[in-house]
C-alpha positions in Angstrom: 2.6 -35.7 112.6 1.8 -35.5 115.8 -0.9 -33.6 117.9 1.0 -30.6 118.9 1.8 -30.0 115.5 -2.0 -30.1 114.6 -2.3 -27.7 117.5 0.1 -25.4 115.8 -1.2 -25.4 112.5 -5.0 -25.0 113.1 -4.5 -20.8 114.0 -2.5 -20.7 111.0 -5.5 -22.1 108.8 -7.5 -20.0 110.4 -5.5 -17.0 109.4 -5.5 -17.8 106.0 -9.1 -16.6 104.7 -8.3 -13.1 106.5 -4.7 -12.9 104.6 -7.1 -13.6 101.5 -9.9 -11.4 101.9 -7.0 -8.3 102.3 -5.3 -9.6 99.5 -8.3 -9.0 97.6 -9.0 -5.5 99.3 -5.8 -4.7 97.9 -6.6 -5.5 94.6 -9.9 -4.1 94.2 -8.2 -0.9 95.8 -5.6 -0.8 93.0 -8.0 -1.0 90.4 -10.0 1.5 91.6 -7.4 3.7 92.0 -5.9 2.9 88.4 -10.0 3.4 87.2 -9.8 6.7 89.0 -6.5 8.1 87.3 -7.7 7.0 84.1 -11.1 9.0 84.3 -9.2 11.6 85.5 -7.0 11.4 82.7 -10.4 10.9 80.2 -11.6 14.3 81.8 -8.4 16.1 80.6 -7.7 14.9 77.5 -11.8 15.5 76.8 -11.5 19.3 78.4 -8.5 19.6 76.3 -10.7 19.3 73.3 -13.5 21.0 74.1 -10.9 24.0 74.2 -9.3 23.1 71.3 -12.7 22.8 69.7 -13.6 26.3 71.1 -10.5 27.7 70.0 -11.3 26.2 66.3 -14.5 27.5 66.1 -13.4 31.3 67.4 -10.7 30.8 64.5 -13.8 30.0 61.9 -16.1 32.4 63.3 -12.8 35.1 62.8 -12.4 33.2 59.3 -16.0 33.9 58.2 -16.5 37.5 59.0 -13.4 38.3 57.2 -14.4 36.6 54.5 -18.1 38.4 54.7 -16.1 41.7 55.2 -14.4 40.7 52.1 -17.6 39.6 50.4 -19.4 42.8 51.5 -15.6 45.3 49.8 -15.6 42.7 46.8 -20.1 43.7 46.3 -19.1 47.1 46.5 -16.1 47.1 44.7 -18.4 45.3 42.0 -21.1 48.0 42.3 -18.6 51.1 42.0 -17.1 49.3 38.8 -21.0 48.6 37.6 -21.8 52.7 38.0 -18.3 53.7 36.4 -19.1 51.1 33.7 -22.7 52.7 33.3 -21.1 56.1 33.3 -18.8 55.6 30.7 -21.4 54.3 28.6 -23.2 57.1 29.3 -20.2 59.1 28.3 -19.6 56.6 25.1 -23.4 57.8 24.0 -23.0 61.0 24.7 -20.0 61.1 22.2 -21.4 58.9 19.7 -24.4 60.9 19.5 -22.8 64.2 18.9 -24.1 65.6 15.9 -24.4 68.8 13.7 -27.2 71.2 14.4 -30.3 69.5 13.8 -32.9 71.3 11.3 -34.9 73.7 12.1 -38.4 71.8 13.9 -39.8 75.1 15.1 -43.7 75.8 13.5 -43.7 78.0 11.0 -47.1 78.9 10.9 -47.6 79.6 6.9 -46.0 76.4 6.1 -48.6 74.8 8.4 -51.4 76.5 7.1 -50.4 75.3 3.7 -49.6 72.1 4.5 -53.3 71.3 5.9 -55.0 73.0 3.2 -53.0 70.8 0.6 -54.1 67.6 2.1 -57.5 69.1 2.9 -57.8 69.4 -0.6 -56.8 65.8 -1.3 -58.5 64.2 1.6 -60.4 61.1 1.0 -59.7 61.4 -3.0 -59.3 57.7 -5.0 -56.3 56.4 -4.1 -54.0 55.0 -6.6 -52.2 52.2 -5.4 -48.5 51.8 -5.8 -48.0 48.2 -5.5 -50.2 45.1 -7.0 -50.8 44.0 -3.0 -54.2 42.4 -2.6 -53.5 40.6 0.8 -55.5 41.0 3.9 -55.3 39.1 7.3 -57.0 35.3 8.0 -55.7 34.8 10.9 -53.1 34.5 13.4 -51.3 31.7 12.7 -49.0 31.5 15.4 -48.1 33.2 19.0 -44.6 33.6 20.6 -43.7 35.0 23.7 -40.2 36.0 23.6 -39.9 37.4 27.3 -41.0 40.5 29.7 -38.9 43.5 29.2 -38.8 47.1 30.4 -42.0 48.8 31.4 -45.5 48.0 31.0 -45.8 49.8 28.0 -43.6 50.6 25.3 -42.8 49.5 21.7 -40.6 47.0 20.1 -39.6 46.0 16.2 -37.2 45.6 13.3 -36.7 47.2 10.4 -39.8 47.4 8.2 -38.1 48.0 4.8 -34.7 47.2 5.3 -32.8 43.7 5.8 -31.2 44.2 9.3 -32.2 42.0 11.8 -31.3 44.5 14.3 -34.2 44.8 17.1 -34.9 48.1 18.5 -36.5 49.0 22.3 -38.4 51.6 23.0 -39.2 51.9 26.8 -42.1 53.6 28.5 -43.6 56.0 26.5 -41.5 59.3 27.3 -38.2 58.6 27.2 -34.9 59.6 24.8 -33.1 56.6 24.8 -33.6 53.6 22.4 -32.0 50.1 23.2 -30.7 48.6 20.1 -29.8 44.6 19.8 -27.9 43.1 17.0 -30.3 39.6 16.7 -33.3 38.2 18.1 -31.4 35.7 20.0 -29.2 38.5 22.5 -32.7 40.2 22.8 -34.2 37.3 23.9 -31.6 36.1 26.5 -30.4 39.2 27.9 -32.1 40.6 30.3 -29.8 43.8 31.1 -30.1 46.7 29.6 -26.3 46.7 29.1 -25.9 44.2 26.9 -28.2 46.5 24.0 -26.4 49.7 22.2 -28.1 52.9 23.3 -29.1 55.5 20.6 -29.8 59.0 22.6 -32.0 61.0 20.9 -31.6 64.4 20.2 -35.6 65.3 21.5 -37.5 63.1 23.6 -40.2 61.1 22.4 -43.9 60.8 23.5 -46.2 57.4 22.8 -45.5 54.3 21.5 -46.3 55.1 17.4 -42.6 55.5 16.5 -41.1 53.1 13.4 -38.2 51.9 12.2 -37.8 52.0 8.1 -34.7 51.7 5.5 -32.2 52.7 7.7 -34.2 55.9 9.7 -36.2 56.3 12.8 -39.6 57.6 12.7 -40.7 59.1 16.3 -43.3 61.6 17.6 -42.1 64.6 19.7 -44.8 66.9 21.2 -44.2 70.2 21.0 -46.5 72.7 23.1 -49.7 71.4 21.5 -48.7 70.3 18.6 -46.9 66.9 16.9 -44.3 66.5 15.0 -42.5 63.6 12.9 -38.9 63.4 13.3 -37.0 61.7 10.5 -33.7 60.5 12.4 -31.1 58.9 10.3 -29.6 55.4 12.6 -26.2 55.5 10.4 -24.9 58.6 11.4 -27.1 59.6 14.4 -28.7 62.7 12.8 -32.0 64.4 12.4 -32.6 64.2 8.7 -35.6 65.9 8.8 -38.7 66.9 10.8 -42.0 68.1 10.5 -44.9 69.7 12.0 -48.3 67.2 11.4 -50.5 68.9 9.8 -53.7 68.2 11.6 -55.5 70.4 14.1 -56.8 70.0 17.7 -55.1 66.4 17.7 -56.8 63.9 20.7 -55.3 60.5 21.7 -55.8 58.1 18.9 -56.7 54.9 20.8 -59.3 55.3 23.6 -57.1 52.4 25.6 -53.6 54.0 24.9 -54.4 57.8 26.0 -50.4 58.2 25.6 -50.3 57.9 21.6 -51.5 60.4 19.6 -50.1 59.2 16.0 -49.2 55.9 15.2 -46.5 55.4 12.3 -47.1 52.3 10.3 -45.8 50.8 7.6 -46.7 48.5 5.0 -46.1 46.7 1.5 -47.7 50.6 0.4 -44.9 52.7 2.7 -45.6 54.8 5.0 -48.9 56.1 7.0 -50.0 58.2 9.6 -52.8 56.8 12.0 -53.9 59.6 14.2 -57.5 61.3 15.3 -58.4 65.1 15.6 -61.1 66.9 18.0 -63.3 67.3 14.1 -64.7 64.2 14.0 -63.3 63.3 18.3 -65.6 59.8 17.7 -63.7 58.1 14.5 -60.2 57.4 13.7 -58.3 59.3 10.7 -55.6 57.9 8.3 -53.0 59.8 6.1 -50.6 58.5 3.4 -46.8 59.9 4.2 -44.3 61.0 2.1 -40.8 58.6 3.9 -38.4 61.2 1.9 -39.5 64.7 2.7 -42.5 63.5 5.6 -45.2 65.5 3.5 -48.4 64.3 4.0 -49.6 62.7 0.5 -53.4 62.2 1.2 -55.8 61.9 4.3 -59.0 60.2 4.9 -62.0 59.7 7.8 -62.3 55.8 8.6 -65.5 54.7 9.8 -63.1 52.5 13.0 -64.4 54.5 15.8 -61.6 55.5 18.9 -63.6 53.7 21.5 -62.5 51.4 23.0 -59.2 50.6 20.5 -55.8 49.4 21.5 -53.7 49.9 18.3 -53.8 49.5 14.6 -51.7 49.0 12.0 -51.7 49.1 7.8 -51.8 45.7 5.5 -51.6 46.2 1.4 -53.4 49.9 2.4 -55.9 48.7 4.8 -56.1 49.8 8.0 -56.9 47.4 10.2 -57.8 48.5 13.8 -57.6 46.2 17.4 -60.0 46.8 19.9 -60.5 45.6 23.6 -62.3 46.3 27.0 -61.7 48.7 29.7 -61.5 45.4 31.6 -58.6 43.4 29.1 -59.9 40.5 27.5 -59.3 39.1 23.9 -57.9 41.7 21.1 -59.6 41.8 17.9 -59.5 43.1 14.6 -63.0 44.4 14.5 -62.9 47.4 11.9 -60.9 47.4 8.3 -60.9 50.3 6.2 -59.0 49.4 3.0 -58.1 53.0 0.7 -58.3 51.3 -2.4 -62.0 50.4 -1.9 -61.1 46.6 -3.1 -62.2 45.6 0.3 -65.2 46.1 2.0 -65.3 46.1 6.2 -68.8 43.7 6.0 -66.1 41.9 3.9 -63.2 41.5 5.7 -62.0 38.7 8.3 -63.1 39.1 12.2 -59.2 38.8 13.6 -58.8 37.6 17.0 -55.5 37.6 19.1 -54.7 34.9 21.7 -55.6 36.3 25.5 -52.4 36.3 27.5 -52.1 39.8 30.1 -53.6 42.8 29.9 -54.3 45.1 26.4 -51.2 45.8 23.4 -49.5 49.0 23.9 -48.3 49.0 20.4 -48.7 46.6 17.3 -46.1 47.0 14.7 -46.7 45.0 11.4 -43.0 43.6 9.3 -44.4 43.4 5.8 -41.6 41.8 5.1 -42.0 39.0 7.6 -45.7 39.1 7.6 -46.3 39.2 11.7 -46.6 41.8 14.4 -44.1 42.4 16.9 -46.6 43.4 19.8 -46.0 44.8 23.5 -48.7 43.5 25.6 -48.0 44.5 29.4 -44.5 44.3 29.8 -44.6 41.3 27.5 -43.0 41.0 24.2 -45.0 39.1 22.0 -45.0 37.9 17.9 -47.7 37.2 16.1 -47.5 35.2 12.8 -50.1 36.0 10.0 -51.9 33.6 7.8 -53.5 36.2 5.0 -55.2 35.7 1.9 -56.3 37.5 -1.2 -59.1 40.2 -1.1 -60.9 38.6 -3.6 -61.0 35.4 -1.6 -62.4 36.8 1.6 
């Protein structure tokens, strides 16, 4: 290679790095441009996705609002249907409870005076037992809390004489509708009254001293200052008989249950009426009832005080009065009066009931089951009783 050729190549060699730098800059610019295009494309896609997501969200919100409106409309329709069903049930109950004109239950002053005179003549006479029942309560063997139903005061029971498994519920201390459950299971499982049949009585009851006995309901009606025992046939929904209770100037029978003036009770001997009058306002009175005619067969003044009494029931001809305190504590049978005189009050067992809620508004003894159906501050409780012979106590 000659000298002149070397001189020509020197400028070319000097220019070579500039060309490479230019190419590198162009390459970088192309990559940056491509990256910017991709960023722009990503931004467009992100914006489109955000718009689609917002549109979807608005669509879902619209669907939710429509569903809420449909749910509200459905709830309104269900409530309206429930009202119509209740109205239909009331109409059916009304049709079912229509019956012939009930017997006259106006107070016959002459008849009432005669009943009072007859009852006073037989008052405190020696009682002739109808059965050989000689048991008395030894203790509460077991307790079972069924549920909480209805008002704080009420009554629930079975038929004390028949074999029916129906449960009869009297909610409150003044009403005219009795709820009937076919068995204990339905009463325990269902809390809604619409699951129960309803019996609308021709007259409202007062207190919690009513009784279901041999297919009939014996309940208390107040008319002015007098009280009537109404005998109501549960099969044909008619009033069979009624009688003005032959006691003057009645007062609440239990000091802690001021709403009950007469407690109708059943035991192995039949029907009884527990009551109180101003004549002996400190103590409780007892009467034997004829279940067929509602006549008073015999009456007794008992030594059991009304003060702090919350309920009572009869077992084998012996009145058992349950006491508590103004501030509820443990209920206890603290006074026993045996009409036959075979059980002295001092020989009777002092029976305690487990403390649970308050005080009992009703306690109904079932002679065929040997247990007590109690209503304690709205709770329905069963007490199973341990029995002993009176001679063993």
